[in-house]
KEPA-713303 format. One record per residue (C-alpha): residue in one letter; y, z, x. Coordinates in steps of 0.1 Angstrom, whole numbers, padded with zeros to 4 digits, always signed. Layout:
% KEPA-713303
aYZX ...
END
This chain:
% KEPA-713303
m+1074+0958+1183 l+1085+0989+1170 d+1086+1001+1208 a+1114+0969+1211 l+1132+0988+1187 a+1135+1027+1198 h+1168+1020+1219 v+1185+1011+1196 g+1211+1034+1177 r+1193+1061+1193 d+1214+1099+1199 p+1198+1105+1230 a+1211+1141+1224 t+1192+1150+1189 g+1166+1117+1188 g+1177+1106+1156 y+1190+1070+1150 v+1229+1059+1138 r+1221+1022+1126 d+1249+1017+1099 a+1250+0983+1079 w+1269+0960+1101 s+1276+0979+1128 d+1265+0977+1163 a+1232+0990+1164 d+1223+0973+1130 l+1239+0936+1141 e+1210+0937+1173 l+1184+0946+1149 r+1195+0916+1131 g+1194+0895+1161 w+1160+0908+1174 f+1146+0901+1139 a+1164+0862+1145 g+1143+0867+1179 e+1109+0872+1163 s+1115+0848+1138 a+1120+0822+1163 r+1093+0831+1185 r+1065+0825+1155 g+1083+0794+1141 l+1097+0812+1116 d+1122+0788+1090 l+1150+0825+1090 n+1181+0822+1059 e+1204+0848+1059 d+1212+0848+1021 r+1244+0850+1010 n+1243+0889+1008 g+1233+0888+1041 n+1197+0900+1037 l+1174+0883+1061 w+1144+0860+1051 a+1119+0846+1078 w+1094+0818+1062 w+1063+0806+1069 g+1062+0778+1046 d+1085+0759+1025 p+1092+0780+0990 s+1110+0761+0975 g+1083+0740+0961 e+1070+0767+0953 p+1073+0808+0952 g+1061+0831+0981 v+1047+0858+0987 v+1068+0886+1008 a+1067+0919+1028 g+1094+0934+1044 s+1119+0965+1044 h+1152+0968+1057 l+1166+0981+1094 d+1194+1000+1087 s+1188+1041+1086 v+1204+1072+1077 r+1221+1094+1103 q+1200+1110+1121 g+1173+1091+1107 g+1137+1088+1122 a+1125+1056+1141 y+1097+1047+1106 d+1116+1048+1081 g+1123+1013+1070 p+1114+0992+1111 l+1080+0996+1100 g+1077+0976+1067 v+1097+0952+1092 v+1070+0952+1122 s+1045+0956+1096 a+1048+0926+1081 f+1050+0906+1112 a+1025+0920+1120 a+1005+0912+1093 l+1013+0877+1096 d+1004+0877+1133 l+0970+0892+1123 l+0960+0862+1095 r+0972+0833+1120 e+0946+0850+1137 r+0920+0844+1115 g+0927+0814+1109 f+0940+0817+1074 r+0958+0791+1057 p+0980+0806+1032 g+0979+0790+1001 r+1015+0797+0990 p+1047+0804+1013 i+1048+0835+1036 g+1078+0854+1038 v+1094+0883+1058 a+1129+0898+1046 c+1152+0925+1060 f+1174+0939+1032 t+1207+0946+1041 d+1220+0980+1040 e+1192+0998+1022 e+1200+1036+1026 g+1236+1034+1021 a+1245+1055+1047 r+1280+1034+1053 f+1293+1026+1019 g+1275+1055+0999 v+1258+1028+0977 p+1222+1023+0979 c+1203+0990+0983 v+1240+0968+0983 g+1220+0940+0993 s+1187+0939+0966 r+1217+0952+0944 l+1242+0923+0951 l+1208+0898+0952 t+1199+0908+0916 g+1231+0910+0901 v+1231+0947+0894 l+1259+0952+0918 a+1289+0933+0913 p+1309+0920+0944 e+1337+0931+0936 r+1333+0967+0933 a+1307+0965+0968 l+1335+0949+0985 g+1359+0978+0978 l+1337+1001+0988 t+1349+1022+1021 d+1334+1041+1047 d+1344+1072+1060 r+1371+1060+1085 g+1385+1042+1052 d+1374+1005+1062 t+1362+0984+1030 l+1331+0959+1028 a+1351+0926+1029 d+1370+0945+1062 v+1337+0951+1080 l+1324+0922+1069 i+1353+0893+1079 r+1350+0916+1115 a+1310+0905+1119 g+1318+0871+1113 r+1314+0866+1075 d+1328+0854+1044 p+1326+0888+1018 r+1337+0857+0995 g+1302+0849+0992 l+1288+0885+0975 g+1273+0881+0946 p+1240+0871+0927 d+1216+0845+0943 p+1193+0836+0913 e+1184+0810+0937 t+1169+0831+0966 l+1160+0852+0940 a+1140+0822+0928 t+1119+0819+0960 v+1102+0855+0960 g+1072+0854+0939 a+1060+0887+0947 f+1069+0910+0972 v+1051+0942+0986 e+1074+0968+1008 l+1052+0987+1035 h+1067+1016+1041 v+1063+1053+1062 e+1055+1076+1034 q+1084+1096+1031 g+1060+1130+1014 r+1024+1149+1024 a+1007+1134+0996 l+0983+1111+1020 a+0978+1139+1044 a+0962+1163+1023 l+0941+1132+1006 d+0929+1124+1044 r+0940+1088+1039 p+0960+1066+1059 v+0971+1042+1033 g+0980+1041+1000 a+0999+1024+0970 g+1032+1024+0948 l+1029+1038+0914 s+1065+1040+0904 i+1102+1051+0916 w+1113+1082+0903 p+1149+1079+0893 h+1173+1086+0907 g+1213+1088+0914 r+1243+1094+0935 w+1274+1107+0920 r+1313+1123+0944 f+1327+1151+0938 d+1362+1158+0940 l+1373+1191+0942 r+1408+1196+0945 g+1429+1226+0954 r+1465+1237+0975 a+1463+1234+1013 d+1478+1262+1030 h+1478+1289+1060 a+1451+1306+1061 g+1466+1343+1077 t+1495+1339+1055 t+1481+1335+1020 r+1470+1365+0995 l+1435+1358+0987 t+1447+1362+0949 d+1475+1335+0955 r+1451+1315+0970 d+1437+1278+0953 d+1405+1268+0977 p+1380+1243+0967 m+1354+1255+0993 l+1347+1279+0964 l+1342+1252+0943 l+1321+1239+0967 a+1301+1266+0972 r+1300+1272+0934 l+1286+1236+0934 v+1254+1240+0960 l+1242+1273+0949 s+1247+1255+0912 a+1224+1223+0924 r+1198+1243+0930 s+1196+1261+0903 a+1202+1238+0883 a+1176+1214+0897 a+1153+1245+0889 r+1157+1246+0857 h+1150+1210+0849 e+1120+1204+0876 a+1140+1179+0893 l+1158+1176+0926 a+1193+1180+0936 t+1212+1179+0971 v+1250+1183+0982 g+1237+1164+1015 k+1276+1150+1024 v+1306+1167+1028 l+1343+1160+1037 v+1369+1187+1041 t+1406+1176+1043 p+1428+1185+1064 n+1399+1202+1079 n+1420+1228+1101 a+1400+1263+1109 n+1431+1278+1107 a+1437+1262+1072 i+1426+1269+1033 p+1418+1227+1023 g+1435+1212+1001 h+1405+1188+0990 v+1368+1187+0999 a+1346+1154+0988 a+1311+1162+0982 w+1281+1144+0974 l+1256+1149+0947 d+1216+1134+0953 a+1196+1140+0917 r+1161+1129+0907 g+1132+1136+0886 p+1105+1125+0866 t+1126+1115+0839 e+1156+1102+0831 e+1166+1128+0810 s+1159+1156+0835 v+1182+1141+0861 r+1216+1134+0836 a+1205+1174+0819 l+1211+1186+0856 v+1242+1168+0862 r+1257+1179+0832 d+1240+1213+0836 l+1262+1210+0867 y+1293+1200+0850 d+1291+1233+0830 q+1288+1252+0855 l+1317+1244+0873 t+1336+1243+0839 d+1327+1277+0837 d+1351+1306+0834 t+1342+1330+0858 p+1365+1339+0889 t+1360+1319+0916 g+1389+1332+0938 t+1420+1307+0928 s+1448+1313+0914 s+1439+1298+0878 g+1419+1282+0862 g+1414+1244+0859 r+1405+1214+0840 i+1375+1193+0849 e+1380+1158+0845 g+1348+1137+0848 p+1338+1099+0843 w+1304+1104+0836 g+1280+1076+0820 e+1262+1072+0789 i+1244+1101+0781 a+1237+1121+0748 g+1236+1113+0714 e+1220+1127+0682 g+1196+1147+0701 e+1168+1128+0692 i+1138+1118+0714 r+1125+1085+0705 p+1090+1076+0712 g+1080+1058+0744 r+1062+1076+0776 g+1072+1088+0798 v+1060+1112+0837 n+1045+1138+0830 p+1054+1159+0862 s+1023+1175+0860 g+1007+1144+0872 s+0981+1146+0847 g+0991+1119+0830 g+1013+1101+0805 f+1030+1127+0772 s+1025+1115+0741 e+1039+1093+0723 g+1075+1106+0717 s+1075+1134+0741 a+1094+1113+0767 s+1118+1086+0765 s+1120+1052+0772 r+1157+1051+0757 a+1173+1084+0761 n+1195+1097+0730 m+1204+1136+0740 t+1230+1161+0729 f+1249+1184+0753 p+1259+1217+0756 e+1219+1224+0745 g+1207+1191+0760 g+1170+1176+0748 g+1139+1161+0762 g+1122+1191+0779 l+1098+1187+0802 s+1064+1204+0803 g+1041+1211+0833 g+1060+1214+0868 a+1077+1183+0885 d+1056+1175+0921 p+1083+1156+0942 s+1064+1151+0973 g+1040+1124+0952 n+1011+1137+0954 g+0985+1123+0932 g+0987+1095+0910 f+1013+1099+0877 r+1015+1080+0848 g+1047+1073+0830 g+1069+1050+0814 s+1096+1021+0814 a+1129+1030+0826 s+1156+1032+0802 p+1178+1002+0791 r+1205+1018+0780 a+1211+1051+0771 s+1245+1066+0747 a+1267+1095+0750 s+1294+1118+0733 f+1305+1153+0744 p+1307+1179+0726 g+1350+1179+0703 g+1343+1144+0697 g+1356+1128+0733 e+1337+1096+0738 v+1332+1083+0773 s+1352+1054+0777 t+1339+1027+0804 g+1351+1028+0838 e+1343+1035+0869 g+1319+1059+0876 a+1309+1059+0838 n+1280+1030+0837 l+1250+1046+0835 s+1229+1014+0821 g+1202+1017+0846 a+1219+0988+0864 g+1232+1007+0893 e+1268+0993+0890 v+1297+1011+0883 s+1326+0995+0869 a+1363+0997+0876 g+1390+1012+0858 g+1389+1038+0832 g+1377+1077+0830 a+1362+1097+0808 n+1379+1129+0801 l+1352+1157+0793 s+1377+1187+0785 g+1359+1182+0749 g+1393+1165+0735 g+1392+1123+0731 e+1390+1092+0751 g+1388+1095+0787 s+1425+1088+0801 p+1430+1060+0826 g+1422+1062+0862 r+1393+1082+0880 g+1401+1111+0858 g+1435+1135+0860 s+1444+1163+0874 s+1458+1200+0859 s+1491+1212+0865 g+1488+1242+0876 g+1450+1245+0887 r+1419+1237+0903 v+1411+1198+0895 v+1371+1183+0899 e+1365+1147+0894 v+1330+1135+0890 r+1315+1097+0894 e+1289+1079+0900 e+1280+1064+0922 s+1248+1045+0920 w+1222+1048+0901 t+1185+1041+0898 p+1164+1037+0868 l+1125+1052+0865 v+1110+1021+0881 e+1068+1019+0873 f+1052+0985+0895 e+1039+0967+0875 r+1001+0979+0865 g+0984+0943+0874 l+0998+0934+0909 r+0995+0972+0917 e+0962+0975+0907 r+0948+0943+0932 v+0971+0957+0961 a+0947+0990+0956 r+0921+0971+0954 a+0929+0945+0985 a+0941+0973+1007 g+0910+0994+1005 e+0907+1005+0972 v+0936+1030+0984 p+0951+1061+0966 v+0980+1052+0941 l+1011+1078+0948 a+1048+1081+0924 t+1072+1083+0948 g+1113+1103+0950 a+1124+1077+0974 g+1146+1049+0962 h+1132+1016+0976 d+1141+0978+0973 a+1109+0970+0963 g+1123+0990+0932 i+1152+0970+0928 l+1133+0938+0926 a+1105+0952+0903 a+1135+0970+0876 a+1151+0926+0887 g+1117+0911+0867 v+1102+0904+0904 p+1065+0916+0907 a+1071+0938+0933 a+1034+0965+0951 m+1046+0995+0978 l+1022+1001+1002 f+1027+1032+1025 v+1012+1051+1058 r+1005+1083+1060 n+1035+1106+1075 p+1014+1141+1090 t+1045+1163+1083 g+1059+1145+1055 v+1095+1146+1067 s+1112+1122+1067 h+1155+1114+1075 s+1149+1134+1105 p+1141+1126+1139 e+1106+1142+1133 e+1103+1114+1109 h+1058+1100+1121 a+1030+1081+1119 e+1003+1080+1140 e+0994+1048+1161 a+0960+1043+1143 d+0977+1049+1107 c+1002+1026+1115 r+0975+0996+1126 a+0955+1011+1095 g+0989+0995+1073 v+0990+0963+1088 i+0955+0957+1082 a+0959+0970+1045 l+0995+0947+1041 a+0979+0914+1057 d+0944+0918+1035 v+0969+0920+1007 l+0988+0893+1015 e+0954+0870+1023 e+0943+0886+0985 l+0980+0870+0970 c+0981+0836+0990 r+0951+0820+0983 
END
């Protein structure tokens, strides 16, 4: 079935895929899903948020067991990230029928909308809306690079944007969710195993940095007279790498928009997106705050004046206390002792708090052991500047950013209204959190049952986000299976899985569904 999708959204020059949510390619893939459902006699439903559900049996009487993933992609992504999970779910259902299996519970195949967030910046939009994590009014106002809002795009696709929002009726039909995914690391290759099960998903988020300077002529403006935001961008990129190393986490500046983007002009504005992930919430939040400190440093950057940094952040700091709780040991050798990591972060800056021992293993090798996600972290900044609720100010772990307001990180007073402020005569940096996903640990009983049913497969942590993590955080029993990726490369045309391993994944998924549906 993957071959039937190979042409959809493929860039012939690179071999990569561009399958933005609600694009022509995405709509074609949705049509393919509908066709595959009809061919198997499944009942197809599209929920109010655009997620697709194909059912073998009626889940209205009894919640079913669902498998699936997503069909959208990052830009210039690979062929397996997402589609492998959807194709494998259909193939596992076929295998169960070949075996003559009669499920005791309904079985569903799901395709979640806009998992990657490539177009509108927020990942897992479909599952976040479904579970109520993302407010519909915020979702509808998200814009793509062309300035089109999600509401605009939905209308053009023939959907009613007024229907978006929490969908408890649909969510109640999901008794358990198992997502198969190509591994986005090298752990299974190192273990020489074709299939693994998921242990946990690292906490991660996206932050937008707006770097504002003054547009001017490249050939007539003296170096000492320039207010060039590209220099701040350079500092951001380099600081992200060093801060990630200090905090034993991961940080990436992977998307940049430059205005006016002329070769012979000094830019007036640069927007850059930071992706930050780590084994604990504390390490990620400390990393982002560290970047703030780097950008507010008075070290000369080539601009004509210093600047005031404005940033709607989240609730990060408190009284310097790390409360008892089980945390993730980044060395992969088991849990921290009580009190060494937090299930509710309280930290004070600039010193931070909650140091990490050992070395973080971002590849997900081995089985990390960790604690629960932080339900809420509290924050205060040096100088008494409290964070006011606002755009980018809610870091409760729900992933939602509410509208209005902004946090002033200059050290004095409450955040002023709006998305930060401006500095009269200096550069300005505005920081806005666009999404946040807390640490997710898949429920132990289901996780062990899945690993056993799949053939006593190894259990792995991952730094990649998934819809399964959003559902798990919302209280839906969820688990994951991973299929070996021989090189570990993902979000790239080089992403790959061997056919034999894909077949092993289908068999494992079918065995899991059979176990859960007896």
